[in-house]
C-alpha positions as CSV (number, residue, x, y, z in Angstrom):
1,M,182.1,-40.4,188.9
2,N,181.5,-36.8,188.4
3,R,178.9,-36.6,191.1
4,S,179.0,-37.5,194.7
5,F,175.8,-39.0,196.3
6,P,175.5,-40.0,200.0
7,L,176.2,-43.7,200.6
8,Y,173.5,-43.7,203.3
9,P,169.9,-42.4,202.7
10,S,169.0,-39.0,204.0
11,A,165.9,-38.7,206.2
12,R,164.2,-36.8,203.4
13,A,164.9,-39.5,200.9
14,L,163.8,-42.3,203.2
15,R,160.5,-40.6,204.1
16,R,159.8,-40.2,200.4
17,R,160.5,-43.9,199.8
18,V,158.2,-44.9,202.6
19,R,155.5,-42.6,201.4
20,E,155.7,-43.5,197.7
21,D,156.7,-47.2,197.7
22,G,156.0,-48.5,201.2
23,P,158.2,-49.7,204.1
24,K,159.5,-52.8,202.4
25,S,160.8,-50.9,199.4
26,A,162.4,-48.3,201.8
27,G,164.1,-51.2,203.6
28,R,165.5,-52.5,200.3
29,Y,166.7,-49.0,199.5
30,V,168.6,-48.7,202.8
31,A,170.2,-52.1,202.3
32,G,171.3,-51.1,198.8
33,R,172.9,-47.9,200.0
34,L,174.7,-49.8,202.7
35,R,176.1,-52.3,200.2
36,A,177.1,-49.4,198.0
37,Q,179.5,-48.2,200.6
38,F,181.8,-51.1,199.4
39,H,180.9,-51.8,195.8
40,E,178.7,-50.1,193.2
41,R,178.1,-50.5,189.5
42,K,176.4,-48.2,187.1
43,Q,176.0,-48.0,183.4
44,H,175.4,-44.9,181.3
45,L,174.2,-44.8,177.7
46,V,175.8,-42.2,175.4
47,V,173.0,-40.6,173.3
48,E,173.1,-38.4,170.2
49,K,170.6,-35.9,168.8
50,D,170.7,-34.5,165.2
51,L,169.8,-30.8,165.7
52,S,168.5,-30.5,162.1
53,E,165.5,-32.5,163.3
54,I,163.8,-30.8,166.2
55,A,160.1,-31.6,166.7
56,V,157.8,-29.3,168.7
57,P,156.6,-31.4,171.7
58,A,152.9,-32.2,171.8
59,R,152.6,-30.7,175.3
60,R,154.4,-27.5,176.3
61,G,155.5,-27.2,179.9
62,A,154.7,-23.5,180.4
63,I,158.3,-22.7,181.4
64,R,160.7,-19.9,180.7
65,V,164.3,-20.8,179.8
66,E,167.2,-18.4,180.0
67,P,171.1,-18.7,180.1
68,L,172.4,-19.5,183.5
69,E,174.4,-16.8,185.2
70,R,176.3,-16.7,188.5
71,R,173.3,-15.0,190.1
72,H,171.3,-18.2,189.6
73,L,173.6,-20.4,191.7
74,P,171.9,-19.8,195.1
75,A,168.5,-20.9,193.6
76,L,170.1,-24.1,192.3
77,R,170.9,-25.2,195.9
78,E,167.4,-26.5,196.3
79,L,167.7,-28.5,193.1
80,N,170.9,-30.1,194.4
81,R,169.3,-30.8,197.8
82,E,166.4,-32.7,196.2
83,R,168.7,-35.0,194.2
84,E,171.0,-35.4,197.2
85,D,174.0,-34.2,195.1
86,L,176.6,-33.4,197.7
87,T,179.1,-31.7,195.3
88,G,176.5,-29.9,193.1
89,D,177.0,-26.4,194.6
90,V,180.7,-26.5,194.3
91,R,180.6,-28.2,190.9
92,F,178.2,-25.6,189.4
93,A,180.3,-22.7,190.7
94,G,183.4,-24.3,189.2
95,D,181.7,-24.9,185.9
96,V,180.8,-21.2,185.7
97,D,184.5,-20.4,186.3
98,Q,185.5,-22.8,183.6
99,G,183.2,-21.0,181.1
100,Y,180.8,-23.9,180.4
101,G,177.4,-22.9,179.2
102,A,174.1,-23.6,180.9
103,F,170.4,-23.0,180.9
104,V,167.9,-22.6,183.8
105,A,164.2,-23.2,183.5
106,F,161.6,-21.2,185.5
107,R,157.9,-21.9,186.1
108,G,156.5,-18.6,187.2
109,E,159.2,-17.2,189.5
110,E,160.5,-20.5,190.8
111,L,163.6,-22.2,189.3
112,A,162.4,-25.6,188.0
113,G,165.5,-27.1,186.3
114,C,168.9,-26.8,184.8
115,Y,171.1,-28.0,182.0
116,W,174.8,-27.6,181.3
117,W,176.7,-27.8,178.0
118,A,180.2,-27.7,176.6
119,D,181.8,-27.6,173.2
120,G,185.2,-28.2,171.8
121,S,186.3,-24.6,172.3
122,M,185.9,-25.0,176.1
123,P,188.2,-26.8,178.5
124,P,187.6,-30.6,178.1
125,H,184.7,-31.6,180.2
126,R,185.5,-34.0,183.1
127,E,182.7,-36.4,182.0
128,L,184.5,-37.1,178.7
129,D,187.0,-39.1,180.7
130,T,184.3,-41.0,182.7
131,I,180.7,-41.4,181.9
132,A,181.0,-40.2,178.2
133,L,184.1,-42.3,177.6
134,G,185.0,-42.6,173.9
135,L,183.3,-39.3,172.9
136,E,185.3,-36.7,171.0
137,L,183.7,-33.4,170.2
138,D,184.1,-32.3,166.5
139,D,183.2,-29.0,165.0
140,G,179.5,-28.6,165.3
141,D,179.2,-31.0,168.3
142,V,178.0,-30.0,171.8
143,Y,177.8,-32.1,175.0
144,G,175.0,-31.7,177.4
145,T,175.0,-32.8,181.1
146,D,173.5,-32.2,184.5
147,F,170.0,-32.1,183.1
148,Y,167.5,-32.1,186.0
149,V,164.0,-30.9,186.6
150,L,162.6,-30.6,190.1
151,E,160.2,-33.4,190.8
152,R,157.2,-31.2,191.6
153,H,157.5,-29.5,188.1
154,R,157.9,-32.7,186.0
155,A,154.2,-33.1,185.1
156,G,152.7,-31.5,182.0
157,G,155.5,-32.0,179.5
158,T,158.1,-29.8,181.3
159,A,161.1,-32.0,180.6
160,A,160.3,-32.3,176.9
161,D,159.6,-28.6,176.6
162,F,162.9,-27.8,178.4
163,L,164.8,-30.0,176.0
164,F,163.0,-28.5,173.0
165,Q,164.0,-25.0,174.0
166,I,167.6,-26.1,174.7
167,E,167.9,-27.9,171.4
168,T,166.5,-24.9,169.5
169,T,168.9,-22.5,171.2
170,L,171.9,-24.7,170.6
171,R,171.0,-25.0,166.9
172,E,170.7,-21.2,166.7
173,H,174.3,-21.1,168.2
174,G,175.4,-23.1,165.1
175,F,175.6,-26.6,166.6
176,E,174.7,-29.6,164.6
177,R,174.8,-32.6,167.0
178,L,173.9,-32.7,170.7
179,W,175.5,-35.5,172.8
180,G,174.6,-36.6,176.3
181,T,174.4,-39.5,178.7
182,V,171.6,-41.2,180.7
183,E,171.7,-44.0,183.3
184,D,170.4,-47.2,181.8
185,V,168.1,-47.7,184.8
186,N,166.5,-44.3,184.4
187,R,163.6,-45.4,182.1
188,S,161.6,-42.2,182.3
189,A,164.5,-40.1,181.2
190,R,165.3,-42.6,178.4
191,W,161.8,-42.5,177.2
192,T,161.9,-38.7,177.2
193,Y,165.1,-38.7,175.2
194,A,163.8,-41.3,172.7
195,A,160.6,-39.3,172.2
196,R,162.8,-36.2,171.4
197,G,164.7,-38.2,168.8
198,Y,167.9,-39.1,170.7
199,R,169.7,-42.3,169.7
200,E,171.5,-44.5,172.1
201,R,175.0,-45.0,170.6
202,W,177.1,-47.0,173.2
203,A,177.3,-47.8,176.8
204,V,179.9,-47.0,179.5
205,G,180.1,-49.3,182.5
206,S,181.4,-47.8,185.8
207,T,182.4,-49.9,188.8
208,R,183.4,-48.5,192.2
209,V,185.3,-50.5,194.8
210,L,185.4,-48.4,198.0
211,R,186.2,-44.9,196.6
212,R,187.9,-45.9,193.4
213,W,186.0,-45.8,190.1
214,R,186.9,-47.7,186.9
215,H,185.2,-47.0,183.5
216,R,185.1,-48.9,180.3
217,V,183.1,-48.8,177.0
218,E,180.6,-51.6,176.6
219,T,178.4,-52.8,173.8
220,I,174.8,-51.7,173.7
221,E,171.8,-53.7,172.6
222,T,169.4,-52.4,169.9
223,E,166.6,-52.4,172.5
224,R,166.9,-52.2,176.3
225,D,164.3,-52.5,179.0
226,G,161.6,-51.8,176.4
227,V,163.1,-48.5,175.4
228,P,164.0,-48.3,171.7
229,A,167.5,-47.3,170.8
């Protein structure tokens, strides 16, 4: 996979599980992470957005969005710490070097989220060979990834507002279709994408045995987990 998460829970993640879900749920989480040291399976859904149809969200998140620059990288470390992304700092620095585009969102003076994008004129993005398997970027296409909003800033329509500003800016750059991926188990993100007009196109199943990942395109149902495609 393109990201590396710890196979064991951090103390911070475990405390949050106990606080939010109780000790039994935290115990199941620990057991799951231990099993994941040997075998893990994930499924991502490839989503598509027609940038000629951009609706203004009903609730705006009171955020400021600007293009990411190298000077923003230190502030992104907290974001990577929250989602336990062990390779995020190195990956983001490398993506700047590769020339990929990105946006950062601020609430007040605090960095609240980020979003990366690539088009066909840039070096082929690593995810096109893994979690976005089968996707080829044509003229007018753009691929978005690493979309994340800090948990403490998610209320009040922040994610939808962030996507709205991203979509609008990318359309102003001349793009016509925005592609991305979302984990099938991430129901809140899937609802956000569905509300923004994204359509789930196909699935990519990823299986890890020890440290080796295998990926394959899979069929997708018209409705999954109550989230319309």
